[in-house]
Every structure is written in structure tokens, then in C-alpha cells.
C-alpha positions as CSV (number, residue, x, y, z in Angstrom):
1,M,-88.4,-28.8,6.7
2,K,-87.3,-25.6,5.0
3,R,-90.6,-23.9,5.9
4,Q,-90.2,-24.9,9.5
5,A,-86.8,-23.3,9.6
6,V,-88.2,-20.1,8.0
7,W,-91.1,-19.9,10.5
8,K,-88.7,-20.5,13.4
9,A,-86.2,-18.0,12.2
10,G,-89.0,-15.4,11.5
11,A,-90.5,-15.8,15.0
12,F,-87.2,-15.7,16.8
13,L,-86.0,-12.7,14.8
14,T,-89.2,-10.9,15.6
15,C,-88.7,-11.6,19.3
16,I,-85.1,-10.5,19.2
17,A,-85.9,-7.4,17.2
18,T,-88.6,-6.3,19.6
19,A,-86.2,-6.9,22.6
20,L,-83.4,-5.1,20.9
21,L,-85.6,-2.1,19.9
22,L,-86.7,-1.7,23.5
23,N,-83.2,-2.1,24.8
24,L,-82.0,0.5,22.3
25,S,-84.7,2.9,23.4
26,C,-83.6,2.6,27.1
27,S,-79.9,2.6,26.7
28,S,-77.4,5.3,25.7
29,S,-75.5,3.3,23.1
30,P,-76.9,0.7,20.7
31,K,-75.6,-2.8,21.3
32,A,-77.0,-6.3,21.2
33,F,-78.1,-8.1,24.3
34,S,-77.5,-11.8,24.4
35,V,-78.0,-14.3,27.1
36,S,-75.2,-16.7,27.7
37,P,-74.3,-19.0,30.7
38,H,-71.9,-16.2,31.7
39,T,-74.4,-13.3,31.5
40,A,-75.5,-13.5,35.1
41,E,-71.8,-13.7,36.3
42,E,-70.9,-10.7,34.1
43,W,-73.9,-8.7,35.3
44,N,-73.1,-9.4,39.0
45,A,-69.5,-8.4,38.4
46,L,-70.4,-5.2,36.6
47,V,-72.9,-4.2,39.3
48,G,-70.3,-4.9,42.0
49,Q,-67.8,-2.6,40.2
50,T,-70.3,0.2,39.5
51,I,-72.5,0.5,42.6
52,P,-70.6,1.1,45.9
53,D,-73.7,0.8,48.2
54,Q,-74.2,-2.9,48.9
55,Q,-78.0,-2.6,49.5
56,R,-78.6,-1.0,46.2
57,A,-76.2,-3.3,44.5
58,V,-78.1,-6.4,45.7
59,K,-81.4,-4.9,44.4
60,V,-79.9,-4.0,41.0
61,R,-78.3,-7.5,40.7
62,E,-81.7,-9.1,41.4
63,L,-83.4,-6.9,38.9
64,G,-80.8,-7.7,36.3
65,L,-81.3,-11.4,36.9
66,Q,-85.0,-10.9,36.5
67,L,-84.4,-9.4,33.0
68,I,-82.2,-12.4,32.1
69,A,-84.9,-14.8,33.3
70,L,-87.5,-12.8,31.4
71,F,-85.5,-13.0,28.2
72,D,-85.1,-16.8,28.6
73,S,-88.8,-17.4,29.3
74,M,-89.8,-15.2,26.3
75,K,-87.5,-17.1,24.0
76,A,-89.0,-20.4,25.2
77,E,-92.6,-19.2,24.7
78,V,-91.8,-17.9,21.2
79,E,-90.2,-21.1,20.2
80,Q,-93.2,-23.0,21.4
81,L,-95.6,-20.7,19.5
82,S,-93.4,-20.9,16.4
83,A,-93.6,-24.7,16.5
84,Q,-97.4,-24.4,16.7
85,A,-97.4,-22.0,13.7
86,V,-95.2,-24.4,11.7
87,A,-97.5,-27.3,12.5
88,L,-100.5,-25.3,11.4
89,N,-98.7,-24.2,8.2
90,E,-98.0,-27.8,7.3
91,N,-101.6,-28.8,7.9
92,Y,-103.4,-27.9,4.7
93,S,-106.8,-28.1,6.4
94,C,-106.0,-25.6,9.2
95,T,-108.2,-22.6,9.3
96,R,-107.4,-18.9,9.2
97,G,-108.8,-18.7,12.7
98,E,-106.4,-21.3,14.1
99,M,-103.4,-19.4,12.6
100,E,-104.8,-16.1,13.9
101,G,-105.1,-17.7,17.4
102,V,-101.4,-18.5,17.4
103,M,-100.5,-15.0,16.2
104,A,-102.8,-13.5,18.9
105,R,-101.0,-15.6,21.6
106,F,-97.6,-14.4,20.2
107,A,-98.8,-10.8,20.5
108,E,-100.0,-11.5,24.0
109,V,-96.7,-13.0,25.0
110,R,-94.8,-10.1,23.4
111,D,-96.9,-7.4,25.1
112,R,-96.9,-9.1,28.5
113,T,-93.1,-9.6,28.4
114,L,-92.3,-6.1,27.2
115,S,-94.5,-4.7,30.0
116,K,-92.6,-6.7,32.6
117,Y,-89.3,-5.7,30.9
118,R,-90.3,-2.0,31.1
119,D,-91.3,-2.3,34.8
120,V,-88.0,-4.0,35.7
121,V,-85.9,-1.5,33.8
122,F,-87.6,1.5,35.5
123,A,-87.3,-0.3,38.9
124,M,-83.6,-0.7,38.2
125,R,-83.3,3.0,37.1
126,S,-84.9,4.1,40.4
127,Q,-82.0,2.3,42.3
128,V,-79.1,4.0,40.5
129,N,-78.0,7.5,39.6
130,E,-77.3,8.7,36.0
131,K,-73.6,8.0,36.2
132,E,-74.2,4.4,37.4
133,W,-76.9,3.8,34.8
134,K,-74.5,4.9,32.1
135,K,-71.8,2.5,33.3
136,L,-74.3,-0.3,33.5
137,T,-75.7,0.3,30.0
138,D,-72.6,1.1,28.1
């Protein structure tokens, strides 16, 4: 049981660290991003206060919601891969190749998700000016 908790924590922290590092590289001030039931509501309110043009505000809201959904899906996929890694770790007869396969799928999920994240962030940036971007990311 203790090993399972260590594997889950390690995989989840790797995921969070990757997301935070990308977030830090794209924002002006370092802060943690967390998804809560209120995140979408808070995002929509912030966009409404920041972007006066309704058409652009709608696009930016949609892009922000895509980021939230992307974060949720990545978290679910990482938890599933973590469970597979834990199961393999508990199985003494598992092979190195089986464990490498899980690790390769983790890297694939990470790379695919971060590529989507980058694309959404830059699509969002194309909809706002520098002042609006600063307000949205501070």
C-alpha cells in the first residue's frame, strides 16, 4: 500500500510540476494553477472584467475552459497510468519492457497534453493585448 501511494504521488507530482513549469514560463508572475469546481466561474468573471469586447471575451472564455478541461483530462490519464505502474511494480514477474511501456505512454500523454496547452495559450494570447494578458495571468 505504501508503494502504491509513493507511485501515485510521484506520477501526480511529475504531472503538476510539468504543468506548473509551463505555466511559469508563460506567465509574468509565478503562482500555482489549481482546478476547482469554481475555477471556470472565476475564469469567466475575470475575463468579463478584463476584456471589454464581447466577441473576444467569448473566445478567451472558451480557450480558458479548454485549458481547464485539458488539465482535468491529463490528471485522469496520469492517475490511470500511475495505477498501471503500481500494478506492475507489485507484480514481481513483470518485465522491464512492460514498465518501459507504461513510462512511454506517460511521456506520450505529457507531450501531447503540453503541445495542446501551448497551442491554446498562444491562441488565447492572439485574442488579447499585453495589458489584458497581464491582468489575466497575474
